[in-house]
C-alpha positions in Angstrom: 180.8 -6.2 65.1 183.4 -3.6 65.7 183.8 -1.9 69.2 185.2 1.2 70.0 185.7 3.2 73.3 183.4 5.7 74.5 185.4 8.9 74.9 187.8 8.3 78.1 185.6 5.8 79.7 186.3 2.1 80.0 183.1 1.3 77.8 183.6 -0.2 74.5 180.4 0.2 72.4 179.5 -1.2 69.0 180.2 0.9 65.9 176.5 0.6 65.2 174.2 1.9 67.6 170.4 0.9 67.7 168.2 4.0 67.6 164.7 3.8 68.9 162.8 7.1 68.1 160.0 5.1 66.0 159.0 3.0 68.8 155.6 3.9 70.3 154.6 5.7 66.8 155.5 3.5 64.0 156.6 0.5 65.9 154.5 -1.6 68.5 156.1 -2.8 71.8 156.3 -6.4 70.2 158.1 -4.8 67.2 160.6 -3.0 69.6 161.4 -6.1 71.4 162.0 -8.1 68.3 164.4 -5.3 66.9 166.5 -5.4 70.2 166.8 -9.1 69.9 167.9 -9.1 66.5 170.3 -6.1 67.0 171.8 -7.9 70.2 172.2 -11.1 68.3 174.1 -9.2 65.6 176.6 -7.8 68.1 175.0 -4.6 69.0 175.7 -3.5 72.6 174.8 0.2 72.4 171.1 1.5 72.7 170.0 5.2 72.3 166.6 6.6 73.3 165.3 9.9 74.8 162.5 10.8 77.3 160.8 12.7 74.5 160.6 9.7 72.1 158.8 8.7 69.9 159.1 11.2 67.1 157.2 13.1 66.2 156.8 13.9 69.8 153.1 14.2 71.1 151.7 14.2 74.4 149.9 10.9 73.9 153.0 9.0 73.2 155.6 10.9 75.1 158.3 8.5 76.8 156.5 5.4 75.5 160.1 4.5 73.7 161.7 4.3 76.9 159.0 2.2 78.6 159.1 -0.4 75.6 162.9 -0.6 76.1 162.2 -1.0 79.8 160.0 -4.0 79.6 162.6 -5.6 77.4 165.4 -4.8 79.7 163.2 -6.2 82.7 163.7 -9.6 80.9 167.2 -9.4 79.7 169.7 -11.0 82.0 172.8 -9.1 81.2 172.2 -5.6 81.8 176.0 -5.0 82.6 176.9 -6.0 78.8 174.7 -3.1 77.6 175.6 0.4 77.0 172.3 2.5 77.5 172.1 6.0 76.4 169.0 8.4 77.0 168.5 12.1 76.9 166.7 15.0 78.9 164.5 17.0 76.5 165.6 20.6 76.2 163.3 23.6 76.8 160.3 24.4 74.4 158.9 21.1 73.7 155.2 21.0 75.0 155.0 17.2 75.1 157.5 17.2 77.9 157.1 19.1 81.1 154.8 21.5 79.5 157.8 23.0 77.5 159.4 24.4 80.7 162.1 21.7 80.7 165.3 23.3 82.1 168.7 21.8 82.9 168.6 22.7 86.5 169.8 20.3 89.3 166.1 19.7 90.2 164.9 19.1 86.7 167.9 17.0 85.7 167.3 14.8 88.7 163.2 14.5 88.1 164.1 13.5 84.3 166.7 10.9 85.3 164.5 9.5 87.8 161.7 9.3 85.2 163.9 7.8 82.9 165.3 5.2 85.2 161.5 4.3 86.3 160.5 3.7 82.7 163.6 1.9 81.5 163.3 -0.3 84.8 167.2 -0.1 85.5 169.3 1.4 88.2 171.7 3.5 86.1 172.2 5.1 82.8 175.5 4.6 80.8 175.5 7.8 78.9 173.2 10.8 79.8 172.8 13.5 77.1 171.4 16.9 76.9 169.1 16.5 73.7 169.7 20.3 72.6 171.2 23.3 73.8 169.2 25.3 76.7 170.5 28.5 75.2 169.1 30.1 71.9 171.3 28.5 69.0 171.4 26.9 65.7 170.4 23.3 65.9 167.9 20.9 64.0 169.1 22.4 60.7 168.5 26.1 61.6 170.6 28.7 59.8 171.0 32.5 60.3 172.2 32.5 63.9 169.9 34.7 66.1 172.5 36.7 67.9 170.3 37.3 70.9 170.9 40.7 72.4 170.2 39.5 76.0 171.4 35.7 76.0 171.8 35.5 79.8 174.6 34.0 81.5 175.1 31.1 79.3 178.6 30.2 81.0 176.9 30.2 84.2 174.0 27.9 83.0 176.5 25.5 81.5 178.3 25.5 85.0 175.0 25.1 86.8 174.1 22.1 84.5 177.3 20.3 84.9 177.0 20.6 88.7 173.4 19.0 88.6 174.9 16.2 86.4 177.8 16.0 88.9 175.5 15.2 91.6 173.9 12.3 89.5 177.1 10.9 88.7 178.0 10.7 92.4 174.7 9.3 93.3 175.3 6.3 90.8 172.4 7.1 88.7 174.4 8.0 85.6 177.7 7.2 84.7 178.8 9.5 82.0 177.5 12.4 80.2 177.1 13.7 76.5 175.8 16.5 74.3 173.4 16.4 71.4 172.6 18.9 68.6 175.4 20.8 69.9 177.8 23.6 68.3 181.5 24.0 68.6 181.1 26.7 71.2 178.8 25.0 73.4 181.0 21.8 73.4 184.2 23.6 74.3 182.2 25.6 76.9 181.3 22.5 78.6 184.9 21.0 78.3 186.5 24.1 79.6 183.9 24.4 82.6 184.3 20.9 83.4 188.1 20.9 83.4 188.1 24.3 85.4 185.9 22.9 88.2 186.8 19.2 88.2 183.3 18.3 87.1 182.2 15.3 84.7 183.6 15.8 81.2 181.6 15.1 78.1 182.3 11.9 76.2 180.4 12.2 73.1 178.5 14.5 71.0 175.3 13.2 69.2 174.6 15.4 66.2 173.3 14.6 62.6 175.9 13.5 60.0 175.2 11.9 56.5 176.2 12.1 52.9 173.8 14.9 52.8 175.0 16.7 55.9 178.7 16.7 56.5 178.6 20.1 58.4 180.1 18.3 61.6 183.4 18.4 59.8 183.5 22.2 60.0 184.6 22.8 63.5 183.1 19.8 65.6 185.1 17.1 64.1 188.4 18.6 65.6 186.6 19.0 68.8 185.9 15.3 68.8 189.4 14.3 67.8 191.4 16.7 70.1 189.0 16.5 73.0 188.1 12.8 73.0 184.5 13.2 72.6 183.7 11.3 69.4 180.4 11.7 67.3 177.4 9.5 67.8 176.1 10.0 64.2 172.3 10.4 63.9 170.3 10.5 60.8 173.1 8.7 58.6 170.2 8.1 55.9 168.8 11.7 56.2 165.4 10.2 57.5 165.7 7.3 54.9 166.1 9.7 51.9 169.6 8.1 51.0 167.7 4.8 50.6 166.4 6.3 47.3 162.9 5.2 48.2 161.5 9.0 48.1 163.1 10.1 44.9 160.9 11.3 42.3 158.2 12.2 44.6 157.7 8.5 45.7 155.9 8.1 49.2 155.9 4.5 50.0 153.1 3.4 52.3 153.9 3.6 56.2 157.3 5.4 55.4 158.1 8.2 57.8 158.2 10.9 55.2 154.7 9.7 53.9 153.2 9.6 57.4 154.6 13.0 58.6 154.8 16.1 56.4 157.2 17.9 58.9 160.3 15.8 57.9 161.3 17.9 54.9 165.0 18.6 55.8 166.4 16.3 53.4 163.8 16.5 50.5 164.6 19.8 48.8 165.8 20.1 45.3 169.3 20.2 46.1 169.2 17.2 48.6 167.3 15.1 45.8 169.9 16.0 43.2 172.8 14.8 45.4 170.8 11.9 46.5 170.4 10.6 42.9 174.1 10.9 42.4 175.0 8.9 45.6 172.5 6.2 44.4 174.0 6.1 40.8 177.5 5.7 42.6 176.3 2.8 45.0 174.7 1.1 42.1 177.6 1.3 39.9 179.8 -0.5 42.4 177.2 -3.2 43.3 176.3 -1.6 46.7 173.1 -1.0 48.6 173.0 2.6 48.8 171.8 2.7 52.4 174.5 0.5 53.5 177.2 2.7 51.6 175.7 5.8 53.6 175.9 4.2 56.8 179.3 2.7 56.2 180.7 6.2 55.3 179.6 7.9 58.5 180.9 4.7 60.6 184.4 4.8 58.7 185.0 8.7 59.8 187.9 8.8 62.5 186.0 11.3 64.5 182.9 8.9 64.9 182.4 6.5 67.8 179.1 5.1 66.5 176.6 5.5 63.9 172.8 5.4 65.3 170.4 3.4 62.9 166.8 3.1 63.3 164.4 1.0 61.3 160.6 0.3 61.2 160.9 -3.3 60.0 163.2 -6.1 60.9 164.3 -6.5 57.2 165.6 -2.7 57.2 167.4 -3.3 60.3 169.0 -6.5 59.3 170.1 -4.7 56.1 171.4 -1.7 57.9 173.3 -3.8 60.2 175.1 -5.4 57.6 176.8 -1.9 56.8 178.7 -2.5 60.1 181.0 -5.1 58.1 181.3 -3.0 55.0 184.5 -1.4 54.0 184.1 1.2 51.2 186.9 1.1 48.5 189.0 3.9 47.2 187.0 4.3 44.0 183.8 4.4 46.1 185.3 7.1 48.5 186.5 9.1 45.5 183.2 9.1 44.0 181.7 10.3 47.3 184.1 13.1 47.3 183.5 14.2 43.9 179.7 14.3 44.5 180.2 16.2 47.7 182.3 18.9 46.0 179.4 19.2 43.4 176.8 19.2 46.1 178.5 20.3 49.5 176.2 20.0 52.4 172.9 20.3 50.3 171.0 19.8 53.6 172.9 21.2 56.5 
């Protein structure tokens, strides 16, 4: 397993990060623990979760993922060897804080205390804002709303950083990061931190895959020049890039079979691009999912790629991608497909 430095910290994280958002919905507690055991055995030291998980979010299951991780951590003897990341939910999610979550000092403290209790740990290595508090484009939204009265967004960012600084000073969190963020948002957080001497973001967790390379337009330069690397989520586009959903297939127990809401990567353009990526992988004797994960992980602006699985067999196969280096012909083929189908699922 390759390890990379997380931002400007002294933490080295595995290039493959274990994602957890199926735990408590598609995976039982025992299955979650088995995934953790396998990932750690294979060299993963980076684990990502969130207070809103599992997905899709429901009141009945909210925060179960952190609980499952916590019962495993309670018996794991070397907490200091792990880099644990979690997130505070943004506003508007009814299953967390009645949809009234805000990034105020009080709510940040409440959310962190809740995560620490569920995770059964004394500190969180990387604490992330799950999505912007302001109206903005995230989760694949297009047509920026240009709100007439957007409020004092710079002031809210400053307030958020001050609240996070208190938690860093208290030793409850070590570093901070953003998620589902835009170039403007990332740079405002960086500028305010530098201006006021507050904690600086060390990472940005956004979607990135062969079907969605929009991070390269703007945010990749932010990551490179400002030292806050990408934590790439959905490198398989909800599993679409494995090929298992082509031609209307819906395997039993698979995410898109169970939950109709996950349609971002299944449109006509996405399916056309996916078919060509599968053909390319097979022409070179590669597993399509491993090729997709290896591509994301190899990007110079990427710190770690987050993988998730519902079975140990899937997880083991995805972990193998960490040792895969794509050849020049494969990379050339990927670029040719991308030119023909640029960001079919942004």
